[in-house]
KOLZA-454430 format. One record per residue: residue number from 0; residue in one letter; y, z, x of N, C-alpha, C in turn. Coordinates in Angstrom, 1 decimal. Layout:
N
<NUM A <Y Z X> <Y Z X> <Y Z X>>,
...
***
This chain:
239
<0 M <-78.2 -56.8 7.8> <-77.1 -56.5 6.9> <-76.9 -57.7 5.9>>,
<1 P <-76.9 -57.5 4.6> <-76.8 -58.6 3.7> <-75.4 -59.3 3.8>>,
<2 V <-75.5 -60.6 3.6> <-74.2 -61.3 3.6> <-73.5 -61.2 2.3>>,
<3 G <-72.2 -61.0 2.3> <-71.5 -60.7 1.1> <-71.3 -62.0 0.2>>,
<4 L <-71.1 -61.7 -1.1> <-70.9 -62.8 -2.0> <-69.7 -63.7 -1.6>>,
<5 N <-68.6 -63.1 -1.2> <-67.5 -63.9 -0.8> <-67.8 -64.9 0.3>>,
<6 Y <-68.7 -64.6 1.1> <-69.1 -65.5 2.2> <-69.6 -66.8 1.6>>,
<7 F <-70.4 -66.7 0.5> <-70.9 -67.9 -0.1> <-69.8 -68.7 -0.8>>,
<8 L <-68.9 -67.9 -1.4> <-67.8 -68.6 -2.1> <-66.9 -69.4 -1.2>>,
<9 K <-66.8 -68.9 0.1> <-65.9 -69.5 1.1> <-66.7 -70.7 1.7>>,
<10 K <-68.0 -70.6 1.9> <-68.7 -71.6 2.6> <-69.3 -72.7 1.7>>,
<11 E <-69.5 -72.4 0.5> <-70.1 -73.3 -0.4> <-69.2 -73.8 -1.6>>,
<12 N <-69.4 -75.1 -1.9> <-68.7 -75.6 -3.1> <-69.6 -75.4 -4.3>>,
<13 I <-69.5 -74.2 -5.0> <-70.4 -73.9 -6.1> <-69.8 -74.1 -7.4>>,
<14 N <-70.6 -74.5 -8.4> <-70.0 -74.6 -9.8> <-70.2 -73.2 -10.5>>,
<15 A <-69.7 -73.2 -11.7> <-69.6 -72.0 -12.5> <-71.0 -71.4 -12.7>>,
<16 G <-72.0 -72.2 -13.0> <-73.4 -71.7 -13.2> <-74.0 -71.1 -11.9>>,
<17 E <-73.7 -71.7 -10.8> <-74.2 -71.2 -9.5> <-73.5 -69.9 -9.2>>,
<18 Y <-72.2 -69.8 -9.5> <-71.5 -68.6 -9.3> <-72.1 -67.4 -10.1>>,
<19 T <-72.4 -67.7 -11.3> <-73.0 -66.7 -12.2> <-74.3 -66.2 -11.6>>,
<20 I <-75.1 -67.1 -11.1> <-76.4 -66.7 -10.5> <-76.1 -65.8 -9.3>>,
<21 F <-75.2 -66.2 -8.4> <-74.9 -65.4 -7.2> <-74.4 -64.0 -7.6>>,
<22 V <-73.6 -63.9 -8.6> <-73.1 -62.6 -9.0> <-74.2 -61.7 -9.5>>,
<23 E <-75.1 -62.3 -10.3> <-76.3 -61.6 -10.8> <-77.2 -61.1 -9.7>>,
<24 I <-77.4 -61.9 -8.7> <-78.2 -61.6 -7.5> <-77.6 -60.4 -6.8>>,
<25 F <-76.3 -60.5 -6.5> <-75.7 -59.4 -5.8> <-75.6 -58.1 -6.6>>,
<26 N <-75.3 -58.2 -7.9> <-75.3 -57.0 -8.7> <-76.7 -56.4 -8.7>>,
<27 R <-77.8 -57.2 -8.8> <-79.1 -56.6 -8.8> <-79.4 -56.0 -7.5>>,
<28 M <-79.0 -56.6 -6.3> <-79.2 -55.9 -5.0> <-78.5 -54.6 -5.0>>,
<29 G <-77.3 -54.6 -5.5> <-76.5 -53.3 -5.5> <-77.2 -52.2 -6.3>>,
<30 I <-77.5 -52.5 -7.5> <-78.1 -51.4 -8.3> <-79.5 -51.0 -7.8>>,
<31 E <-80.2 -51.9 -7.2> <-81.5 -51.6 -6.7> <-81.5 -50.6 -5.6>>,
<32 I <-80.5 -50.6 -4.7> <-80.4 -49.7 -3.6> <-80.1 -48.3 -4.2>>,
<33 I <-79.4 -48.2 -5.3> <-79.1 -46.9 -6.0> <-80.4 -46.4 -6.6>>,
<34 I <-81.1 -47.2 -7.3> <-82.4 -46.8 -8.0> <-83.4 -46.5 -7.0>>,
<35 K <-83.4 -47.1 -5.8> <-84.4 -46.8 -4.7> <-84.3 -45.3 -4.4>>,
<36 Y <-83.1 -44.8 -4.3> <-83.0 -43.4 -3.9> <-82.8 -42.4 -5.0>>,
<37 F <-82.5 -42.9 -6.2> <-82.3 -42.1 -7.4> <-83.1 -42.7 -8.5>>,
<38 P <-84.4 -42.6 -8.5> <-85.3 -43.3 -9.4> <-85.3 -42.8 -10.9>>,
<39 N <-84.7 -41.6 -11.1> <-84.7 -41.0 -12.4> <-83.4 -41.2 -13.2>>,
<40 L <-82.7 -42.2 -12.9> <-81.5 -42.5 -13.6> <-81.8 -42.9 -15.1>>,
<41 T <-81.0 -42.6 -16.0> <-81.2 -43.1 -17.4> <-80.7 -44.5 -17.5>>,
<42 E <-81.1 -45.2 -18.5> <-80.6 -46.6 -18.7> <-79.1 -46.7 -18.8>>,
<43 E <-78.5 -45.7 -19.4> <-77.0 -45.7 -19.5> <-76.4 -45.5 -18.1>>,
<44 Q <-77.0 -44.7 -17.2> <-76.5 -44.5 -15.9> <-76.7 -45.8 -15.1>>,
<45 K <-77.8 -46.5 -15.2> <-78.0 -47.7 -14.5> <-77.0 -48.7 -14.9>>,
<46 E <-76.6 -48.8 -16.2> <-75.6 -49.8 -16.7> <-74.3 -49.4 -16.1>>,
<47 Q <-74.0 -48.1 -16.0> <-72.7 -47.7 -15.5> <-72.6 -48.0 -14.0>>,
<48 F <-73.6 -47.7 -13.3> <-73.6 -48.1 -11.8> <-73.5 -49.6 -11.7>>,
<49 K <-74.1 -50.4 -12.5> <-74.1 -51.8 -12.4> <-72.6 -52.3 -12.7>>,
<50 L <-72.0 -51.7 -13.6> <-70.6 -52.1 -13.9> <-69.6 -51.9 -12.8>>,
<51 L <-69.9 -51.0 -11.9> <-69.0 -50.7 -10.8> <-68.6 -51.9 -10.0>>,
<52 E <-69.5 -52.8 -9.8> <-69.3 -54.0 -9.0> <-68.1 -54.8 -9.6>>,
<53 S <-68.3 -55.2 -10.9> <-67.3 -56.0 -11.5> <-65.9 -55.3 -11.7>>,
<54 L <-66.0 -54.0 -12.0> <-64.7 -53.3 -12.2> <-63.9 -53.2 -10.9>>,
<55 Y <-64.6 -52.9 -9.8> <-63.9 -52.8 -8.5> <-63.5 -54.2 -7.9>>,
<56 Q <-64.4 -55.2 -8.2> <-64.0 -56.5 -7.7> <-62.7 -56.9 -8.4>>,
<57 D <-62.6 -56.7 -9.7> <-61.5 -57.1 -10.5> <-60.2 -56.3 -10.1>>,
<58 W <-60.3 -55.0 -10.0> <-59.1 -54.2 -9.6> <-58.7 -54.3 -8.2>>,
<59 N <-59.7 -54.6 -7.3> <-59.3 -54.8 -5.9> <-58.5 -56.0 -5.7>>,
<60 Q <-58.6 -57.0 -6.6> <-57.7 -58.2 -6.4> <-56.3 -57.9 -6.8>>,
<61 K <-56.1 -56.8 -7.6> <-54.8 -56.5 -8.0> <-54.2 -55.4 -7.1>>,
<62 I <-55.0 -54.4 -6.8> <-54.6 -53.3 -5.9> <-55.7 -53.1 -4.9>>,
<63 N <-55.4 -53.2 -3.7> <-56.4 -53.1 -2.6> <-56.7 -51.7 -2.3>>,
<64 V <-57.8 -51.2 -3.0> <-58.2 -49.8 -2.8> <-59.5 -49.7 -2.0>>,
<65 V <-60.2 -50.8 -1.9> <-61.4 -50.9 -1.0> <-61.2 -52.0 0.0>>,
<66 S <-61.4 -51.8 1.2> <-61.2 -52.9 2.2> <-61.9 -54.1 1.9>>,
<67 R <-61.3 -55.3 2.2> <-61.9 -56.6 2.0> <-63.3 -56.7 2.6>>,
<68 K <-63.4 -56.0 3.8> <-64.7 -56.0 4.5> <-65.8 -55.3 3.7>>,
<69 D <-65.4 -54.2 3.0> <-66.4 -53.4 2.4> <-66.7 -53.8 1.0>>,
<70 I <-65.8 -54.5 0.3> <-66.0 -54.7 -1.1> <-67.3 -55.5 -1.4>>,
<71 D <-67.8 -56.3 -0.5> <-69.1 -57.0 -0.7> <-70.3 -56.1 -0.5>>,
<72 E <-70.1 -55.0 0.1> <-71.2 -54.0 0.2> <-70.8 -52.7 -0.4>>,
<73 L <-70.2 -52.8 -1.6> <-69.7 -51.7 -2.3> <-70.8 -50.6 -2.5>>,
<74 Y <-72.0 -51.0 -2.9> <-73.0 -50.1 -3.3> <-73.5 -49.3 -2.1>>,
<75 L <-73.6 -50.0 -0.9> <-74.0 -49.3 0.3> <-73.0 -48.4 0.9>>,
<76 R <-71.8 -49.0 1.1> <-70.7 -48.3 1.9> <-69.9 -47.3 1.1>>,
<77 H <-69.9 -47.4 -0.2> <-69.1 -46.5 -1.0> <-69.9 -45.8 -2.1>>,
<78 V <-70.7 -46.5 -2.9> <-71.4 -45.8 -3.9> <-72.6 -44.9 -3.4>>,
<79 L <-73.5 -45.5 -2.6> <-74.6 -44.7 -2.1> <-74.1 -43.6 -1.1>>,
<80 H <-73.1 -44.0 -0.3> <-72.5 -43.0 0.6> <-72.0 -41.8 -0.2>>,
<81 S <-71.2 -42.0 -1.3> <-70.7 -41.0 -2.1> <-71.9 -40.1 -2.6>>,
<82 L <-73.0 -40.7 -3.0> <-74.1 -40.0 -3.6> <-74.9 -39.2 -2.5>>,
<83 G <-74.5 -39.4 -1.3> <-75.2 -38.6 -0.2> <-74.9 -37.1 -0.5>>,
<84 I <-73.8 -36.7 -1.2> <-73.5 -35.4 -1.5> <-74.6 -34.9 -2.5>>,
<85 A <-75.0 -35.7 -3.4> <-76.0 -35.3 -4.4> <-77.4 -35.0 -3.8>>,
<86 K <-77.6 -35.6 -2.6> <-78.9 -35.2 -1.9> <-78.8 -33.8 -1.4>>,
<87 I <-77.6 -33.3 -1.2> <-77.5 -32.0 -0.7> <-77.3 -30.9 -1.8>>,
<88 Q <-76.6 -31.3 -2.8> <-76.2 -30.4 -3.9> <-76.3 -31.1 -5.3>>,
<89 E <-77.1 -30.5 -6.2> <-77.1 -31.0 -7.6> <-76.1 -30.0 -8.3>>,
<90 F <-75.2 -30.7 -9.1> <-74.2 -29.9 -9.8> <-74.7 -29.5 -11.2>>,
<91 Q <-74.6 -28.3 -11.6> <-75.1 -27.8 -12.9> <-74.1 -28.2 -14.0>>,
<92 A <-74.7 -28.3 -15.2> <-73.9 -28.6 -16.4> <-72.8 -27.5 -16.5>>,
<93 G <-71.6 -27.9 -16.8> <-70.5 -27.0 -17.0> <-69.8 -26.6 -15.7>>,
<94 S <-70.3 -27.0 -14.6> <-69.6 -26.7 -13.3> <-68.4 -27.7 -13.1>>,
<95 T <-67.5 -27.4 -12.2> <-66.3 -28.2 -12.0> <-66.2 -28.5 -10.5>>,
<96 V <-65.8 -29.8 -10.2> <-65.7 -30.3 -8.9> <-64.4 -31.0 -8.7>>,
<97 L <-63.7 -30.7 -7.6> <-62.5 -31.3 -7.2> <-62.7 -32.3 -6.1>>,
<98 D <-62.3 -33.6 -6.3> <-62.4 -34.6 -5.3> <-61.0 -34.8 -4.7>>,
<99 V <-60.8 -34.5 -3.4> <-59.5 -34.5 -2.8> <-59.3 -35.9 -2.0>>,
<100 G <-58.2 -36.5 -2.2> <-58.0 -37.8 -1.6> <-59.0 -38.9 -2.0>>,
<101 T <-59.2 -39.0 -3.3> <-60.2 -39.8 -3.9> <-60.1 -41.3 -3.6>>,
<102 G <-58.8 -41.7 -3.3> <-58.6 -43.2 -3.1> <-58.9 -43.9 -4.4>>,
<103 G <-59.8 -44.9 -4.4> <-60.2 -45.6 -5.6> <-61.3 -44.9 -6.4>>,
<104 G <-61.6 -43.7 -6.0> <-62.6 -43.0 -6.9> <-63.9 -42.5 -6.2>>,
<105 F <-63.8 -42.4 -4.8> <-65.0 -42.1 -4.1> <-64.8 -40.8 -3.3>>,
<106 P <-65.7 -39.8 -3.4> <-67.0 -39.9 -4.0> <-67.1 -39.5 -5.5>>,
<107 G <-65.9 -39.2 -6.1> <-65.9 -38.6 -7.4> <-66.6 -39.5 -8.5>>,
<108 V <-66.2 -40.8 -8.6> <-66.7 -41.6 -9.7> <-68.3 -41.7 -9.7>>,
<109 P <-68.9 -42.1 -8.5> <-70.4 -42.2 -8.5> <-71.0 -40.8 -8.9>>,
<110 L <-70.4 -39.7 -8.4> <-71.0 -38.4 -8.7> <-70.8 -38.1 -10.2>>,
<111 A <-69.7 -38.5 -10.8> <-69.5 -38.3 -12.2> <-70.5 -39.0 -13.1>>,
<112 I <-70.9 -40.2 -12.6> <-72.0 -40.9 -13.3> <-73.3 -40.2 -13.2>>,
<113 L <-73.6 -39.7 -12.0> <-74.9 -39.0 -11.8> <-75.0 -37.7 -12.5>>,
<114 F <-73.8 -37.0 -12.6> <-73.8 -35.7 -13.2> <-72.9 -35.7 -14.4>>,
<115 P <-73.3 -36.2 -15.5> <-72.4 -36.4 -16.7> <-72.0 -35.1 -17.4>>,
<116 D <-72.7 -34.0 -17.1> <-72.3 -32.7 -17.7> <-71.5 -31.8 -16.8>>,
<117 T <-71.1 -32.4 -15.6> <-70.2 -31.7 -14.7> <-68.8 -32.3 -14.8>>,
<118 H <-67.7 -31.5 -14.8> <-66.4 -32.1 -14.9> <-65.8 -32.3 -13.5>>,
<119 F <-65.3 -33.5 -13.2> <-64.7 -33.9 -11.9> <-63.2 -34.1 -12.1>>,
<120 T <-62.5 -33.5 -11.2> <-61.0 -33.7 -11.1> <-60.8 -34.5 -9.8>>,
<121 L <-60.3 -35.7 -10.0> <-60.0 -36.6 -8.9> <-58.5 -36.7 -8.6>>,
<122 V <-58.2 -36.4 -7.3> <-56.8 -36.2 -7.0> <-56.4 -37.2 -5.8>>,
<123 D <-55.3 -37.8 -5.9> <-54.8 -38.6 -4.8> <-53.2 -38.7 -5.0>>,
<124 S <-52.6 -38.7 -3.8> <-51.1 -38.7 -3.8> <-50.5 -40.0 -4.0>>,
<125 I <-51.4 -41.1 -4.0> <-50.9 -42.5 -4.2> <-51.2 -42.9 -5.6>>,
<126 G <-50.1 -43.2 -6.3> <-50.2 -43.5 -7.7> <-51.1 -44.7 -8.1>>,
<127 K <-50.9 -45.8 -7.3> <-51.7 -47.0 -7.6> <-53.2 -46.8 -7.5>>,
<128 K <-53.6 -45.9 -6.6> <-55.0 -45.6 -6.5> <-55.5 -44.9 -7.7>>,
<129 I <-54.7 -43.9 -8.2> <-55.1 -43.2 -9.4> <-55.2 -44.1 -10.6>>,
<130 K <-54.3 -45.1 -10.6> <-54.3 -46.1 -11.7> <-55.6 -46.8 -11.7>>,
<131 V <-56.1 -47.2 -10.6> <-57.4 -47.8 -10.5> <-58.5 -46.9 -11.0>>,
<132 V <-58.5 -45.6 -10.5> <-59.5 -44.7 -11.0> <-59.5 -44.6 -12.5>>,
<133 E <-58.3 -44.5 -13.1> <-58.2 -44.3 -14.5> <-58.8 -45.6 -15.2>>,
<134 E <-58.5 -46.7 -14.7> <-59.1 -48.0 -15.3> <-60.6 -48.1 -15.2>>,
<135 V <-61.1 -47.7 -14.0> <-62.5 -47.8 -13.8> <-63.2 -46.8 -14.7>>,
<136 V <-62.7 -45.6 -14.8> <-63.3 -44.5 -15.6> <-63.3 -45.0 -17.1>>,
<137 E <-62.2 -45.6 -17.5> <-62.2 -46.1 -18.9> <-63.2 -47.3 -19.1>>,
<138 G <-63.3 -48.1 -18.1> <-64.2 -49.2 -18.2> <-65.7 -48.8 -18.2>>,
<139 L <-66.0 -47.7 -17.5> <-67.3 -47.1 -17.5> <-67.6 -46.4 -18.8>>,
<140 G <-66.6 -45.9 -19.5> <-66.8 -45.1 -20.7> <-67.3 -43.7 -20.4>>,
<141 I <-66.9 -43.2 -19.2> <-67.3 -41.8 -18.9> <-66.1 -40.8 -19.3>>,
<142 T <-66.5 -39.6 -19.7> <-65.5 -38.7 -20.2> <-65.4 -37.4 -19.4>>,
<143 N <-66.1 -37.4 -18.3> <-66.1 -36.1 -17.5> <-65.2 -36.2 -16.2>>,
<144 V <-64.2 -37.1 -16.3> <-63.3 -37.3 -15.1> <-61.9 -37.1 -15.6>>,
<145 T <-61.1 -36.3 -14.8> <-59.7 -36.3 -14.9> <-59.1 -36.8 -13.6>>,
<146 A <-58.2 -37.8 -13.7> <-57.6 -38.3 -12.5> <-56.1 -37.9 -12.5>>,
<147 I <-55.7 -37.4 -11.3> <-54.3 -36.8 -11.2> <-53.6 -37.4 -10.0>>,
<148 N <-52.4 -37.9 -10.2> <-51.6 -38.4 -9.1> <-50.8 -37.2 -8.6>>,
<149 S <-51.2 -36.6 -7.5> <-50.6 -35.4 -7.0> <-51.1 -35.1 -5.6>>,
<150 R <-50.4 -34.2 -4.9> <-50.9 -33.6 -3.7> <-51.8 -32.5 -4.1>>,
<151 V <-52.9 -32.3 -3.3> <-53.9 -31.3 -3.7> <-53.3 -29.9 -3.7>>,
<152 E <-52.3 -29.6 -2.9> <-51.7 -28.3 -2.9> <-51.0 -27.9 -4.2>>,
<153 E <-50.7 -28.9 -5.0> <-50.0 -28.7 -6.3> <-51.0 -28.6 -7.4>>,
<154 I <-52.2 -28.8 -7.2> <-53.2 -28.7 -8.3> <-53.5 -27.2 -8.6>>,
<155 K <-53.5 -26.9 -9.9> <-53.7 -25.6 -10.4> <-55.2 -25.4 -10.7>>,
<156 G <-55.6 -24.1 -10.7> <-57.0 -23.8 -11.1> <-57.9 -23.7 -9.9>>,
<157 Q <-59.2 -23.4 -10.2> <-60.2 -23.2 -9.1> <-61.5 -24.0 -9.6>>,
<158 F <-62.3 -24.3 -8.6> <-63.4 -25.2 -8.8> <-64.7 -24.6 -8.1>>,
<159 D <-65.8 -25.1 -8.6> <-67.1 -24.6 -8.0> <-67.3 -25.2 -6.6>>,
<160 F <-67.0 -26.5 -6.5> <-67.1 -27.3 -5.2> <-65.9 -28.2 -5.1>>,
<161 I <-65.6 -28.4 -3.8> <-64.6 -29.4 -3.5> <-65.3 -30.5 -2.6>>,
<162 V <-65.1 -31.7 -2.9> <-65.7 -32.8 -2.2> <-64.6 -33.8 -1.7>>,
<163 S <-65.0 -34.5 -0.6> <-64.1 -35.5 -0.1> <-64.8 -36.4 0.9>>,
<164 R <-64.1 -37.5 1.3> <-64.6 -38.4 2.3> <-63.6 -38.4 3.5>>,
<165 A <-63.7 -37.5 4.4> <-63.0 -37.6 5.7> <-61.5 -38.0 5.6>>,
<166 V <-60.8 -37.3 4.7> <-59.4 -37.6 4.6> <-58.5 -36.9 5.6>>,
<167 A <-59.1 -35.8 6.3> <-58.4 -35.1 7.3> <-59.3 -34.3 8.2>>,
<168 A <-58.9 -33.9 9.3> <-59.7 -33.0 10.1> <-59.9 -31.7 9.3>>,
<169 M <-61.1 -31.0 9.6> <-61.5 -29.9 8.8> <-60.4 -28.8 8.8>>,
<170 P <-59.8 -28.4 9.9> <-58.7 -27.3 9.8> <-57.6 -27.7 8.8>>,
<171 T <-57.2 -28.9 8.8> <-56.1 -29.4 7.9> <-56.7 -29.3 6.5>>,
<172 F <-57.9 -29.8 6.3> <-58.4 -29.9 4.9> <-58.6 -28.5 4.3>>,
<173 T <-59.1 -27.6 5.1> <-59.3 -26.2 4.6> <-58.0 -25.5 4.2>>,
<174 F <-57.0 -25.9 5.0> <-55.6 -25.4 4.7> <-55.1 -25.9 3.3>>,
<175 W <-55.4 -27.2 3.1> <-55.0 -27.8 1.8> <-55.6 -27.2 0.6>>,
<176 V <-56.9 -26.8 0.7> <-57.6 -26.4 -0.5> <-57.8 -24.9 -0.5>>,
<177 K <-57.1 -24.2 0.3> <-57.2 -22.7 0.3> <-56.9 -22.1 -1.1>>,
<178 G <-57.7 -21.3 -1.5> <-57.6 -20.6 -2.8> <-58.0 -21.4 -4.0>>,
<179 K <-58.6 -22.6 -3.8> <-59.0 -23.4 -4.9> <-60.5 -23.4 -5.2>>,
<180 I <-61.2 -22.6 -4.5> <-62.7 -22.4 -4.8> <-63.0 -21.1 -5.5>>,
<181 K <-63.7 -21.2 -6.6> <-64.1 -20.0 -7.4> <-64.9 -19.1 -6.5>>,
<182 K <-64.7 -17.8 -6.7> <-65.5 -16.8 -5.9> <-66.9 -16.6 -6.5>>,
<183 Q <-67.0 -16.7 -7.8> <-68.3 -16.5 -8.4> <-69.1 -17.8 -8.5>>,
<184 S <-70.3 -17.8 -7.9> <-71.1 -19.0 -7.9> <-72.1 -19.0 -9.0>>,
<185 S <-72.3 -20.2 -9.6> <-73.3 -20.4 -10.6> <-74.5 -21.3 -10.1>>,
<186 H <-74.4 -21.7 -8.8> <-75.5 -22.5 -8.2> <-76.2 -21.6 -7.2>>,
<187 D <-77.4 -22.0 -6.7> <-78.1 -21.3 -5.7> <-77.3 -21.3 -4.4>>,
<188 R <-76.6 -22.4 -4.1> <-75.8 -22.5 -2.9> <-74.4 -21.9 -3.3>>,
<189 R <-73.8 -21.2 -2.4> <-72.5 -20.6 -2.6> <-71.5 -21.7 -2.8>>,
<190 N <-70.5 -21.5 -3.6> <-69.4 -22.4 -3.8> <-68.7 -22.7 -2.5>>,
<191 G <-68.2 -23.9 -2.4> <-67.6 -24.3 -1.1> <-67.2 -25.8 -1.1>>,
<192 I <-67.1 -26.3 0.2> <-66.7 -27.7 0.4> <-68.0 -28.5 0.8>>,
<193 L <-68.0 -29.7 0.3> <-69.0 -30.7 0.7> <-68.3 -31.9 1.1>>,
<194 Y <-68.3 -32.2 2.4> <-67.4 -33.1 3.0> <-68.2 -34.2 3.7>>,
<195 L <-68.0 -35.5 3.4> <-68.6 -36.6 4.0> <-67.8 -36.9 5.3>>,
<196 K <-68.5 -36.8 6.4> <-67.9 -37.1 7.7> <-68.9 -37.9 8.6>>,
<197 G <-68.4 -38.3 9.8> <-69.2 -39.1 10.7> <-68.9 -38.8 12.1>>,
<198 G <-69.8 -39.2 13.0> <-69.6 -39.0 14.4> <-69.9 -37.6 14.9>>,
<199 D <-69.4 -37.3 16.1> <-69.6 -36.0 16.7> <-68.6 -35.0 16.2>>,
<200 L <-69.1 -33.9 15.5> <-68.3 -33.0 14.9> <-68.2 -31.6 15.6>>,
<201 S <-68.8 -31.6 16.8> <-69.0 -30.3 17.5> <-67.6 -29.7 17.8>>,
<202 D <-66.6 -30.4 18.2> <-65.3 -29.9 18.5> <-64.6 -29.5 17.2>>,
<203 E <-64.6 -30.4 16.3> <-63.9 -30.2 15.0> <-64.4 -28.9 14.3>>,
<204 L <-65.7 -28.7 14.4> <-66.3 -27.6 13.6> <-66.6 -26.3 14.4>>,
<205 K <-66.1 -26.3 15.7> <-66.4 -25.2 16.6> <-66.0 -23.8 16.0>>,
<206 D <-64.9 -23.7 15.2> <-64.5 -22.5 14.7> <-65.1 -22.1 13.3>>,
<207 Y <-66.0 -23.0 12.8> <-66.6 -22.8 11.5> <-68.0 -22.4 11.7>>,
<208 K <-68.3 -21.1 11.9> <-69.6 -20.7 12.2> <-70.6 -20.8 11.0>>,
<209 T <-70.0 -20.8 9.8> <-70.9 -20.9 8.6> <-71.2 -22.3 8.2>>,
<210 A <-70.6 -23.3 8.9> <-70.8 -24.7 8.5> <-72.2 -25.1 8.7>>,
<211 Q <-72.7 -25.9 7.7> <-74.0 -26.5 7.8> <-73.9 -28.1 7.8>>,
<212 I <-74.6 -28.7 8.7> <-74.4 -30.2 8.8> <-75.8 -30.8 8.4>>,
<213 F <-75.7 -31.8 7.4> <-76.8 -32.5 6.9> <-76.7 -34.0 7.3>>,
<214 D <-77.6 -34.5 8.1> <-77.6 -35.8 8.5> <-78.1 -36.8 7.5>>,
<215 L <-77.3 -37.7 7.0> <-77.7 -38.6 6.0> <-78.8 -39.6 6.3>>,
<216 P <-79.1 -39.9 7.6> <-80.3 -40.7 7.9> <-81.6 -40.0 7.5>>,
<217 D <-81.5 -38.7 7.2> <-82.7 -38.0 6.7> <-83.0 -38.3 5.3>>,
<218 Y <-82.0 -38.9 4.6> <-82.1 -39.2 3.2> <-82.1 -40.7 2.9>>,
<219 F <-81.3 -41.4 3.7> <-81.1 -42.9 3.5> <-81.4 -43.6 4.8>>,
<220 K <-82.2 -44.7 4.7> <-82.8 -45.3 5.9> <-81.9 -46.5 6.4>>,
<221 E <-80.9 -46.9 5.7> <-80.1 -48.0 6.2> <-79.3 -47.7 7.4>>,
<222 D <-79.1 -48.7 8.3> <-78.4 -48.5 9.5> <-77.0 -47.9 9.4>>,
<223 F <-76.3 -48.3 8.2> <-75.0 -47.8 8.0> <-74.8 -46.3 8.1>>,
<224 F <-75.9 -45.6 7.8> <-75.9 -44.1 7.7> <-76.2 -43.4 9.0>>,
<225 E <-76.4 -44.2 10.1> <-76.8 -43.7 11.3> <-76.1 -42.5 11.8>>,
<226 T <-74.7 -42.5 11.7> <-73.9 -41.4 12.2> <-73.3 -40.6 11.0>>,
<227 K <-73.7 -40.9 9.8> <-73.0 -40.2 8.6> <-73.6 -38.9 8.3>>,
<228 K <-72.8 -38.0 7.9> <-73.2 -36.6 7.6> <-72.5 -36.0 6.4>>,
<229 V <-73.1 -35.0 5.8> <-72.4 -34.1 4.8> <-72.3 -32.8 5.5>>,
<230 V <-71.0 -32.3 5.5> <-70.7 -31.0 6.0> <-70.5 -30.0 4.9>>,
<231 Y <-71.3 -28.9 4.9> <-71.1 -27.9 3.8> <-70.5 -26.7 4.4>>,
<232 L <-69.4 -26.3 3.8> <-68.7 -25.1 4.2> <-68.7 -24.1 3.0>>,
<233 P <-69.3 -23.0 3.1> <-69.3 -22.0 2.0> <-67.9 -21.5 1.8>>,
<234 L <-67.7 -20.7 0.8> <-66.4 -20.2 0.4> <-65.7 -19.5 1.6>>,
<235 K <-66.4 -18.7 2.3> <-65.8 -18.1 3.5> <-65.9 -19.1 4.7>>,
<236 F <-64.9 -19.8 4.9> <-65.0 -21.0 5.9> <-65.3 -20.5 7.3>>,
<237 K <-64.7 -19.4 7.7> <-65.0 -19.0 9.1> <-65.7 -17.7 9.1>>,
<238 G <-66.5 -17.5 10.1> <-67.3 -16.3 10.2> <-68.0 -16.1 11.5>>,
***
């Protein structure tokens, strides 16, 4: 596991020049893990992914939206993890995706960078988190994201897919998003939920006969993903 930048700042008396070098090294390490698994990024996308480090470092000092433990491994624990959904589903141009309980913008922001022609609606009930999302989106210069401070139950409209990162147990989550998935699919895979989860899901998913589980270690080789999964639930959740 790579040692975080803050470790060096605490342990070493470094000058401004050395600090700049350390920042560049860690930025390069971050973007390289994304390029490793997504080698066809455009130059603009690479720059946007690279910007995430400084944007979240800056905003996390003002509003703690990423744990202090995780901020030094932002690209592994948050960005690449979010992009695990993209290994399961590529979103078509013109499609719409709802990110429920987005927090500081995960998985929605990394997915919005990867799929610039898909529109993402990022929702969270905590206003300060949506403030960070808005500032990060503005800093990235992306225009395919709408950030809303609201409970998901109050969101109007329907979406092709709903994504999230383990904000609630599946029965609770499906209750929250009931009626918010379009019936007509424009992808090969039926519209539904793509949910980042971890651990043993056998009990939680026992009533969801149509659920498909994708193990992220099949796509990413880092130890962090050992128990991580993407759960896909098509429109008809139970069957």
